[in-house]
N, C-alpha and C positions, 0 to 999 in steps of 0.2 A: 503418423504425427511427421514431418520432417525435424532433423536436427536445430536446423534453426531455428524454429517453433519452441520447441522442448528449451530449447537453451532461453527464451523471453520468458518463459514462464517460472515465476519462486513461488516459493513453499511458502506457509505461513510461518517458520520460523525464519526462514531469510527476512521477511518484509518486517515481521517484529525486530528482528536484530538491526536490521536499517532505520525503524522509526525510533527504537528506545522505548516498545511498547512490549507487554507478551502479549504469547499468544492466545491468549483467553479475552485479553482487552481485545485482538482483533475479532475473535469470534462474538464478543458483546456488538463489535460496530456491525457486522452483519447483521444480525439478528434484531438489532433494533434499528437500524440505517441510521444512526448517529452521523456518522460520517458519510460521503460519497465516494466510498475505494470500493469501485468494481472488482470484482472476482470473476471467475471463472471454477466452477460446480461441477463434477461428474460424479454421480453417483455418491460417495462419503468424501471424495477428492476436492480440495478445496488448493485452488494457485490463484495468483495475482501476476498480470501481463505486467511486466517490466515498465511500459508505456504510460499505465495507469497509476502505478507506483510514484514516477517521477512527475506526472501532472497533480498527483494529491499533494506532493512535495511543493511542489510551485505555487499552487494555488494556498498554500498555507505562509508562504514567505512573505515575513514581518519589514517590512521597509523601517530604519532606523535612521529618523532625520537628527542631526547633531545641531545643537543648540550653542551658537556664537557668540552669547552676549557675555 
């Protein structure tokens, strides 16, 4: 695997820290398919592509609309 590709793969701990959840929560999401956060699995290793995590965050963006009253 090229160095560039390795840099784009995040560990569950990286993603948990970024999203503010635990690695156990990420494992639960994977197992129950609660959220559509794609991951790469090779043997026992789980990795997340940086672009997939970006897309996951963007899909959950909540727009705040100011009330001018």
